[in-house]
VMD Tcl script that draws the C-alpha trace (Angstrom):
set ca {
  {-0.75 -28.68 10.85}
  {3.03 -28.27 11.31}
  {3.85 -25.28 13.59}
  {5.29 -22.36 11.65}
  {8.60 -20.68 12.41}
  {8.39 -17.02 13.57}
  {9.50 -15.68 10.17}
  {6.95 -17.91 8.38}
  {4.18 -16.63 10.67}
  {5.15 -13.02 9.90}
  {5.00 -13.78 6.17}
  {1.59 -15.47 6.52}
  {0.24 -12.43 8.42}
  {1.48 -10.17 5.60}
  {-0.14 -12.42 2.99}
  {-3.38 -12.35 5.00}
  {-3.41 -8.54 4.91}
  {-2.65 -8.56 1.17}
  {-5.56 -10.98 0.58}
  {-3.53 -13.68 -1.20}
  {-4.43 -16.60 1.10}
  {-7.13 -19.10 0.20}
  {-10.28 -19.50 2.30}
  {-8.84 -22.28 4.48}
  {-5.64 -20.36 5.24}
  {-7.55 -17.14 5.98}
  {-9.81 -19.00 8.42}
  {-6.77 -20.44 10.19}
  {-5.17 -16.99 10.54}
  {-8.43 -15.52 11.87}
  {-8.71 -18.28 14.47}
  {-5.11 -17.67 15.48}
  {-5.76 -13.92 15.74}
  {-8.78 -14.54 17.99}
  {-6.83 -16.86 20.28}
  {-3.43 -15.13 20.43}
  {-3.01 -11.40 21.19}
  {0.48 -11.37 19.65}
  {-0.93 -12.68 16.37}
  {-3.64 -9.99 16.35}
  {-1.01 -7.31 17.05}
  {1.20 -8.58 14.22}
  {-1.71 -8.56 11.75}
  {-2.62 -5.02 12.79}
  {1.01 -3.90 12.29}
  {1.11 -5.40 8.79}
  {-2.25 -3.80 7.96}
  {-0.98 -0.35 8.99}
  {2.22 -0.90 7.01}
  {0.70 -2.23 3.78}
  {-2.80 -0.75 3.46}
  {-1.54 2.73 2.40}
  {-0.13 1.10 -0.72}
  {-3.66 0.44 -1.96}
  {-4.15 4.20 -2.31}
  {-1.81 4.11 -5.32}
  {-4.15 1.86 -7.33}
  {-5.71 3.96 -10.07}
  {-9.54 3.93 -10.26}
  {-11.02 2.00 -13.18}
  {-13.90 3.56 -15.10}
  {-16.50 0.90 -16.00}
  {-17.47 0.70 -19.71}
  {-20.60 2.59 -20.76}
  {-22.41 -0.67 -21.46}
  {-22.25 -1.53 -17.75}
  {-24.12 1.63 -16.78}
  {-26.61 1.10 -19.63}
  {-27.34 -2.41 -18.36}
  {-27.83 -1.11 -14.81}
  {-30.24 1.57 -16.00}
  {-32.24 -0.98 -18.00}
  {-32.32 -3.42 -15.08}
  {-33.58 -0.71 -12.70}
  {-35.89 0.83 -15.36}
  {-34.44 4.27 -14.70}
  {-35.26 5.54 -18.18}
  {-38.93 4.63 -18.09}
  {-41.34 7.50 -17.69}
  {-42.92 7.40 -14.25}
  {-46.70 7.69 -14.30}
  {-48.14 9.73 -11.49}
  {-51.56 8.66 -10.30}
  {-54.22 11.38 -10.33}
  {-54.14 13.32 -7.09}
  {-57.19 13.02 -4.88}
  {-59.36 16.06 -4.55}
  {-58.32 16.59 -0.93}
  {-54.73 15.38 -1.02}
  {-52.84 16.21 2.13}
  {-49.40 17.78 2.56}
  {-47.62 14.42 2.41}
  {-49.11 13.71 -1.05}
  {-48.24 17.16 -2.38}
  {-45.52 16.75 -5.00}
  {-44.78 20.47 -5.03}
  {-44.09 20.35 -1.29}
  {-41.54 17.58 -1.76}
  {-40.00 19.42 -4.70}
  {-39.31 22.54 -2.65}
  {-38.24 20.49 0.34}
  {-35.66 18.73 -1.83}
  {-34.33 22.04 -3.14}
  {-34.05 23.36 0.40}
  {-32.17 20.27 1.56}
  {-29.78 20.56 -1.37}
  {-29.07 24.20 -0.51}
  {-28.39 23.32 3.13}
  {-26.04 20.49 2.07}
  {-24.15 22.79 -0.30}
  {-23.71 25.36 2.45}
  {-22.45 22.71 4.88}
  {-19.94 21.45 2.31}
  {-18.68 24.98 1.67}
  {-18.18 25.56 5.39}
  {-16.36 22.24 5.75}
  {-14.05 23.05 2.83}
  {-13.28 26.44 4.35}
  {-12.29 24.81 7.63}
  {-10.11 22.23 5.88}
  {-8.34 24.86 3.76}
  {-7.54 26.92 6.86}
  {-5.83 24.01 8.59}
  {-2.03 24.12 8.70}
  {-0.07 21.96 6.28}
  {0.34 18.48 7.78}
  {3.89 17.45 8.74}
  {5.95 15.30 6.36}
  {5.24 11.58 6.28}
  {7.46 10.01 8.99}
  {7.53 6.54 7.45}
  {7.21 5.05 3.98}
  {6.95 1.42 2.94}
  {7.22 -0.75 -0.14}
  {6.34 -4.40 -0.71}
  {8.69 -5.88 -3.29}
  {6.77 -8.52 -5.25}
  {8.46 -11.07 -7.49}
  {7.33 -12.53 -10.82}
  {5.71 -15.46 -9.00}
  {3.55 -12.94 -7.07}
  {5.24 -13.83 -3.78}
  {6.62 -11.16 -1.47}
  {10.39 -11.08 -1.80}
  {11.11 -8.27 0.65}
  {9.35 -5.55 2.64}
  {11.15 -2.20 2.95}
  {10.25 0.42 5.56}
  {11.82 3.89 5.35}
  {12.32 5.96 8.51}
  {12.42 9.45 7.00}
  {13.31 11.28 10.23}
  {16.40 9.12 10.79}
  {17.29 8.64 7.10}
  {17.37 4.88 7.18}
  {15.66 1.92 5.57}
  {14.91 -1.52 7.03}
  {14.59 -4.34 4.49}
  {13.04 -7.63 5.67}
  {13.10 -10.76 3.47}
  {9.85 -12.60 2.87}
  {10.16 -15.51 0.45}
  {12.92 -14.24 -1.84}
  {13.94 -16.04 -4.97}
  {17.04 -18.17 -4.52}
  {19.95 -16.89 -6.60}
  {22.71 -18.88 -8.19}
  {26.18 -19.04 -6.65}
  {28.14 -15.82 -7.00}
  {25.00 -13.64 -7.21}
  {23.38 -11.51 -4.51}
  {20.32 -9.20 -4.31}
  {20.95 -5.47 -4.73}
  {18.29 -2.84 -3.98}
  {17.63 0.11 -6.32}
  {15.54 3.26 -6.12}
  {13.69 3.98 -9.38}
  {12.67 7.69 -9.52}
  {9.92 8.78 -11.88}
  {11.40 9.13 -15.36}
  {14.88 8.60 -13.91}
  {17.69 6.06 -13.96}
  {18.03 3.49 -11.16}
  {19.97 4.65 -8.10}
  {21.85 2.03 -6.05}
  {20.59 1.80 -2.45}
  {22.63 -1.11 -1.12}
  {23.07 -4.84 -0.88}
  {20.33 -6.75 0.95}
  {19.97 -10.30 2.23}
  {17.69 -13.20 1.38}
  {17.81 -14.55 4.94}
  {18.14 -11.64 7.41}
  {16.86 -8.11 7.95}
  {19.23 -5.32 6.92}
  {19.29 -1.66 7.95}
  {20.65 0.80 5.37}
  {21.64 4.40 6.09}
  {20.22 6.72 3.41}
  {21.96 9.88 2.15}
  {19.88 13.07 2.11}
  {19.91 13.13 -1.71}
  {18.23 9.73 -1.81}
  {15.70 10.53 0.95}
  {14.60 13.57 -1.07}
  {13.64 11.30 -3.98}
  {11.48 8.90 -1.97}
  {7.73 9.19 -2.49}
  {4.68 7.78 -4.28}
  {6.13 8.57 -7.72}
  {9.15 6.35 -7.07}
  {9.59 2.60 -6.67}
  {12.08 0.06 -5.37}
  {13.52 -2.80 -7.37}
  {15.84 -5.73 -6.67}
  {18.23 -7.19 -9.23}
  {20.58 -10.16 -9.14}
  {24.11 -8.80 -9.13}
  {27.64 -10.09 -8.44}
  {28.43 -10.46 -4.76}
  {29.41 -6.97 -3.58}
  {27.16 -5.14 -6.03}
  {26.94 -4.03 -9.64}
  {30.35 -3.06 -11.02}
  {28.83 -0.35 -13.23}
  {26.52 1.48 -10.78}
  {23.55 0.29 -12.84}
  {21.62 -3.00 -12.80}
  {23.52 -5.63 -14.79}
  {21.49 -8.71 -13.81}
  {17.80 -9.55 -14.14}
  {15.27 -7.59 -12.08}
  {13.67 -10.11 -9.70}
  {11.20 -7.88 -7.82}
  {9.60 -4.43 -7.77}
  {7.37 -2.45 -5.43}
  {5.83 1.03 -5.32}
  {6.60 3.33 -2.39}
  {3.71 4.53 -0.22}
  {3.07 6.11 3.16}
  {3.26 3.84 6.21}
  {1.22 4.48 9.36}
  {3.88 3.50 11.90}
  {7.35 2.14 12.42}
  {7.84 -1.58 11.79}
  {7.47 -3.97 14.71}
  {9.36 -6.94 13.40}
  {12.72 -8.74 13.58}
  {14.17 -5.75 11.67}
  {14.61 -3.90 14.98}
  {17.41 -6.30 15.78}
  {19.11 -6.00 12.39}
  {22.68 -4.84 12.21}
  {23.54 -1.86 10.05}
  {25.99 -2.36 7.17}
  {29.42 -0.93 7.73}
  {29.63 0.48 4.20}
  {27.36 3.22 2.73}
  {24.57 2.47 0.23}
  {25.77 1.48 -3.18}
  {29.22 0.38 -1.93}
  {30.78 -2.80 -3.16}
  {31.39 -4.46 0.20}
  {29.92 -7.94 0.53}
}
mol new
graphics top color blue
foreach p $ca { graphics top sphere $p radius 0.5 }
foreach p [lrange $ca 0 end-1] q [lrange $ca 1 end] { graphics top cylinder $p $q radius 0.2 }
display resetview
């Protein structure tokens, strides 16, 4: 197997956490994680960064026929026949005993739940989420970029994965898509290097699980209209991130122009 470059290894660790590798590739990553502490640390960092995004997946209610089939398979609707009780049945064979014991257990459980809810409701409101993250996925299901937002310092770090190659004279521009709102320009990003973008307070206030990020192909320097003019090549929902990124983004240089500017 040809040794992977550092950026390719980071991408493979992210794909491992997302569950998009085949069985052979997953086994190779797991062997590497067992043999190399730095590989295990990188996988753990990606897991903390990406796993909160799964919380945004809406639950799917199975069709009624699925439950009907389960009930038939387990014979839950069949009437249970109780064998005649022996003349001198003991306490353990006494159905009434088990009936009242079950009611008592249910009452104790309900009381415990009520106490637990009271404790939770009395807790102070947790502090704001310090970090948010978004994985920008392209039409080919490959990760184009990973964006991590440092809320306390009002900045965003965007790391390329396997971005789509654009034609000459076009460059990727990042947009914030608020819920039921028009796209807001965030800044120009790169297909080959990590970029740090300073975020204005008005944009930070609109980050959250109801918003998303998108990347479009624009003229070099950015959209001339302040709105996407080229095709959208990737999107990703915003979710909470457990920790700050530990990746080549820490060495990224910050752009000299503010988000949404037209500088190349």
